[in-house]
Every structure is written in structure tokens, then in C-alpha cells.
N, C-alpha and C positions, 0 to 999 in steps of 0.2 A: 671279984674280979672286974676291973674296969674294962669298958668296951668302947671301941670306936664307931664312928657313924656307919651305919648300915650293917651293924653286926648285933646278935643277940647270943652272947656266949654263955653257956652253962658252966656248972661246977664240977664238972666230971675229971677234974686233973688239972696239972699245972701246964696249961695250953701256954706254948711261947707265942702270945698273940702279936707281939712285935714283930716276930719273925714271919708269921703267916701274913699279916697285912702287908709287909714288905713285899712279899712274893705277888700279892695280889696287885700292888702297886706296878711292880715289875711287868705283870701280865697286861695291865692296862695301858702301860707304855709301849709294849710290843705289838698289841693288838687294841688300838683305840677304838676301832669300831665295835668292840665288846665291851667297852667302858661301863655303859649303863647297864649291862646285864651283870658284870661281875661286882658292882657296888650294890645291885639290889639282892644279893644274897645275903643270908644272914647265917652266922657261923654259931654251931652248937658243938661244944666240945664234948666228945664220948669215946670211952675206952672200949666199947663194944664194936667200933667201926674198925674195919682193917686198916684201912688208909684214910680216903676221903670219899664222902658219898653225899648224893642229893636226893631230896624227895620232891614230890610235884609241887609242892608249896613253895619252892625256893628257900629251903633251908639246906645249909651245907654242913654235914656232921663229920668232924674232924678228930683223927686219933692224935692225942699229944705225943705218944712215942714216934708217930710216923712224922710229924713235924720236926721233932728234934733230930731225927736220923737223915733227913732229906735236905738237900741244899735249896737255898732260896731260889735259884734258877729253874731247879726241877719243879720246885712247888709252884711256881708260875704256870709251867705247863700243865700241871694238874688242875689248877684253877681254870685255865681256859678250856681243858678237857671236860670238867664236870658241868661248867655252865654251857658247854655246847649241847649236852644232852637234853637240858631244859629248853634251850632256844629252839632245838629242833623236835620238840614234843616227842621224844623217843618212849616215853611213858605212856601217853596216848596212842601212838603207833604200835607199841608192843601189845597193848590191849586190844587194839582193833585186829591186828594178826592172830593173836591168840583165839579170838571168836571165830575168824573166818577160817582158820586152818585146823582147829581143834586142838591146839597146843595147850597142854597143861603141866603143872608141876614145876619144882625148883630147876631141873635140869633144862627144860626148854626156855625158862627164863634167864638161865645162864648163857644159853645160845643166843638169846636176843641180845643180852649185854655185850657180848662177843661182836655180834653183827654191827650193834650200835656203834662200838669202839671202832670197828673197821671204817665205818662211814667217815667218822669224826679225823681219825688218826692219819688218812692217808695224806693230806695235806695242812694239818693243824701246826706242825713245827718248822723250825728254822726260821730265818729273817729276825733273829733276836729271842726266840723262844727254844729253849731245851728240849728235847724229847725225854720224857721220864723214863726211868728204866722200866723195863717189861712192859712197855707199851704196847698193845696189841695191833699191828699193822697187817693190811690184806695179804702182802706179798709174802709174809712169814707163814701164811696158811695157804700160800698157792693160790690165791684169789686175785682177781684183777682189781685195781684202783678205780675210784671216782664211780662207786656204785651205791645206791641207797641201802640202807639198812635191810629192808624187805628182800632185794635181791640176793644179799649176801646170806639170809637165812635158809634160801633154797639151795645153796651151794655147798654148805658144809653140814656134817653132823659131829657130834662129840665123840671122841675116840682118843687113842693113844697120841695122836698128833696134837690133842688139845688139852692133854692132862695136866701140863704146866699152867694151865688157865684156870684151875679149880678155884684158885684163891681170889679170882676176880668179883668185886663187888662194887659197883659205882652207885648202889642205892636203888630206891624204888623209883627215882627219878629217870633211871636209865631202863628200866625194863617193866616198870609198873606194879610189881609185887612188893606189898608193904613189908617192911622190915621190923623187928621187935623195938628198935630204938627210934622209930619214927614218932614224931609227935602228933602227927595227925592233922585234920582239918581245923580242929578246935584249939591246938596248941599256940604257944605264943610264937610271934614274928614270922607267921605264914603269910604269904600273897594272896590275895583274892584272885578270882580268876580273871577280873576286869584287869587288875593291876599286872599280872603275867602278860596278858595279851598286849597292854600298853608298852612293857619293856620290849616285847618283840618287835612292835610297830617302831619304836624308836631306834632300835637296833637295825631294822630293815632300812628305816630312812637314812641313816648314817652311811650305810654301805652303797645304796643306790645313788646317794648324792656325791661320794667320792669313792667310785669303785677301784681306781688306781691299781695297787697291787694286791687287792683282796683276792684270796684264792677262789678259784672257779665254783667251788663247792657252795661257798658262803654268798657268791653273786647269784648263785641259782636259788638258794634258800631265799634270799631277800626278795627276788622276783616273784616267787610263790607266795611270799606273805602277802604281796600287794595284789597279784593275780593268781590265787589258788585254783587248782583245777576243778572249779565247781561251776555247773551250768547257770544257777541264779545270778552269780556275780556277772557273768557275761551278759546275761539279759538286764540286769539293773545298769550296768554301763551302756548298752545300747538304747535303753530308755532315755538316759539322761543325755546322751549324745544327741538322739531323736529330737527331744524336747529343746535342746539348746540351740540346734541348728534349724528348727522350725521357722516359718515365716514370722516376722515381727520381733522373735527373740533376739536381743542385743542390739536392736536398731534404734538410732536415735537421730535427731537433727542438729546439723552444725552450721555455723556461719563461717567457719574457718575456710570452707570452700563454697562458695555462692551456687545455687542451683542454676543450670542452664536455662531454666524457664525465666530467669530474672530479666533476659533481654525483651521478653514479651512484655514486661510490665514496667514501662518507664518509672524512673523514680522510686522503684522498691528493690530491696534486696532480700531474696528468697533463701532461706536455709536448704542445704542439700540433704539427703538421707545417708547417714554413715552406719556402717556395720561395726560394731565394737566386740570384743570377747564379751561373751554372755557370763553373768554373774549368778552363782548358785547359792542358796541358803539350805543347809541340812538341819531339819528339826528332828531331835533324837528324843523318843520317850522316853523319860526316865522315871515313870511312875511305879509304884510298888508292885505291879504285876509284871513288869520287866525284870528279868533276873541278872545277876552280874556276866553270865556267859553271853546274853544277848547284847549288853551294854559293852563288853569287850570286843565282840564282832563288829559292833558299830563303828569303832574307830578304823577297822580295816576297811569298811564298806566306804567311810569317808575318804580314805587314801584312794580306793579305787575310782570313787566318784571324781576326785580332782585330776586323776590320770585320764578319765573319759573325756574330760572337756580341755584337755591339751596341757595338763600339768601345772596351770596357772594357780597355784595355792591362794595367791593373794585374792583371787576371784572368788573364793569358796568360804563362806563363812557358816559356823556350827552353834547351834542353839538347843539347849537342853529345855526341856518341857515336861512337867507333869500336870496339875491343875493350873498351874501358872508358869509363864514363860520367864527364862533368863535373858542373859545378854548375848547377843551375837558375837561370837569370838572368830576372828580371823584364823584360817587353817595354817597360815605361816607360823603361828604359835601353837602347833597342834599338840606338843608336850605339855602345855599349860592349860588345855581346855578342860574345865571341870564338869563332869557329867553327874549333876547333883539333882536330887529330887526324892521319890519315894512315897508321894502322897497319891491322891486320886489322879485320874486322867481327863483333861480336856485339851485337845489339841488345837481348839479354835482358838485358845490364847497364843500358842505357837505360832498359827498361821498369822494372827494380827499382828503379832511381834516382829515377824520375818518381813512382812509387807511394809512395816513402819521404817525399817532400815534404810539408810541412805548411804549410797544409791540403792534403789529397790531392786531386789533380785528378778532376774529373768525367769529361773526355774526354782520351784520349792520342792526339795526331796525329803519325804518324811519317813523316817525309820521307827515302826511301832509294831506291837502286837496286835493292833485294831481295836482295842477295848477302849474307844473313846467317841464321843460324839464329833461330827464333822461339820465343816461351815455349811451354812443353809445355801448359800450362792458360790458360784465358782469364782475363785481368786484372778485378779487380773495378770496371771503369769501361768506358764506351765506347770503341772505338778505331776510328780512320780511318787508312788507309796510303795515302800518295801517293808512286807509283813514278816515279821518273825513267825516260825512255827509255833502253835500253841495247841498241845496235847491236852485234852479235857481233863484227864487224871491228874496234870501237873498242877491244876488250879483249884485246889480244895474250897477256897473261900467264894467261889462263885455258886449262885444258886443254878439248880439243876435245869430250871427254864430259862436261864438268862441267855438270850440271844444278843450277839454284839451287832453294833451298827455296821451294816455293809459299806465299803468304802465308796465313796461317790463315783458315778459314771464318767465325771470329766476328768478324771485322774488315770494315769497309766499305772496299773498294779503289778507289782513281781512279787512272788512269794519267794522269800528266803529260806534256804536250808532245805528245800525239797528240788 
């Protein structure tokens, strides 16, 4: 069976692919801010899936029978519903809730699926998007609207009033419980953790750039993507703001307005000191010791850094570096910034490349696991170092007696993830 762009269709039945993709296009037109995520999903036909479901690797499993019997307008709503589970990280949140509250078994995962559906469906439909039949909404269960999944979980239990929802199955991407039809992390067409985070980042960018009529739930989600409630991100932003506002940062001389002291020096025109917006260069460690999860979170840190200096993305550059430095990319093209590498680590090359940029940055921010030699002398600009967490057991290739170089004392150091 031929496939369209962004799909990876299996051979488990006569799936009406034209109808399914027409529904996705309808969904993208109705919710343009979700288009990047919708087209990132890869379709897998399966007769074992009751309707449509997703896994955490951004595969969408589809029942051919369900597609045949469902109108295009309703299928569009299902597309939006399923991708919403992934964007809002319902599988990861379900896993965390299960650990924290001691919830085990398929029944509890069904309850998580219902709670996640309530979070999505209270404001997902209307404005060109038809609500699918049997879609779970909070009011149908006597629950308030506009609450997160975790809050809904504490407000209801399974019983006679939820018996009609026993069929509900949005896949492991909704509740974290792996299904028999899942292709797993090594299967075809799955997105890496870095790619998943990049999709979320782009969708959040689209929502914050044009909030317009975007539902409040999605605006809140986008704000949390850029400013998650995590203390290290606040510390990183404060460190960058402090470095960017320090004396000398962003200061330059200009002849556009002569200095007042010129009157005291006949025949000479002296320049005046002008303060301009500070320029920031972010050096991302892409060596082999840095994992996909850390690279994915680096994109979110870069967005937080741009907001910390006033949202001027044109004044923020991003540079990937392992043992060699790449090219400085402006953040205004964040969706095209390649974080490539995988070799050894020597961020001295990254510092040198950042300082050769024209105009030269006022602040250099380094996102790294710390396994690198550092410049022997202090760079001629402020420096902030964000250190990714590095559990010893997770790095089996290191020697037991290996001691990484300590970050230099001339840099402000923020420990990320702690």
C-alpha cells in the first residue's frame, strides 16, 4: 500500500488511507497550531486496535473498520484528540502518578485514560471540529471543566457510571501501559525523544506567537512548555538575566550621538557610550555522552533563555559542539537548528567559535554534562554553565577513577534537573 508523507502504514487490512489523510488535513485546517504535531504522527494499520490509539513514540494505530464507519469530520476530531495525548505527555504523567499514588493494573490505567480524555475534551471541539461520538467530557461524569488529568483522577472511581467507558482505549500514549500491538522503541517510524520534544516546542511556539482564539487549556500548556514549574529553569533564567544586565554587557560606543565631553576637547568629536540589547550565544554539548533526552530539553532551555533576555530571538544564537564546533544558528530559525555531534567532548572549540561570531556575544551560555576540558583563561564575556544531571551508573563507558574537570570559577553554574 502506498503511503503519504509522514505515514508508515502497515499491511494489516484495507485501510482507507485517502479518507484518513483527508481527515487529518481537515483537523490541521481547523486547528492550525497543531499541524506540526498532526503531520509528525506515523500511521500503522491494525485490526487489533478498537478505534485509533497512539504510543509514546508517536505512532498512530488505526482500525480499518473504524475508519470505514466514521465520517471524515469525526475522524478529524479523533486525530486532534489522539495527538493531544502525546503533546500533553499523558503517558509520562500517568507513569509518574502511578508511582506516586501506588496505582497498578489495567483498571487504574483505564481510569487514567478517562481522566486524560476529560482534560482534553472539555475545550477541544467546536469552531470547525466535530466532537466524535462517545467522546468523554467532564460534565458527563459530574466533574468540573478545565482541570488537569491528575485532578480528575482524584475525583472519580470506576463504577456503574463509568461502565459504558470500558471500551475506551487511546493506546499507551494516553496512559503509559504498553499494548500488544505496540511496535516498541525499536520499531519502525518512531520518533526519538529529541524529535518529540522538538515537535512540542514548535507547537508551543505557534500557540504563543498567535494565541488568538486558542483555547485556554492550550495556552496554559504552551506557557508551561516554555516555563515549566521547575526551579532550575528559574535559576538559569535569572543567571542569564543577571549576566546580560551586568556592567559592560551590551555596551558600545557610537558617533551617532557625540559625547558631552567633546565640548572640552576643541576639534575632536568623542563617541558616547550606548547600551544595546545584549547578544547571547548558547553552546549545546552534542558529544556522545549527552543523551537524546538532554538534547531535547536543551531546545526548551534555549527558548527559556530567549525569554529571559526579553524575547529577542534574533539576538540569540545556538551552536552545537562535541570535539569540534559547528555553525552559530540564529534562534529565529529554531525549527531548523541541527543539534549534531556524537564524538568526543571539547567545549573549548565551542567557546572559540562563539567568540569569533560577529557581532561577538555579550553572554555565552553552555548546556553540557560537564565532561569536557574548559578554557584556561576567562573569556571576554559573561559565562553561564547549565549542567545536565549525570548519574554515575548511567555512564558505563567511563573509568571508575575518572573525575571530570570542575567548571571554572569565573562562570555562573546552574545544575539542571535538580
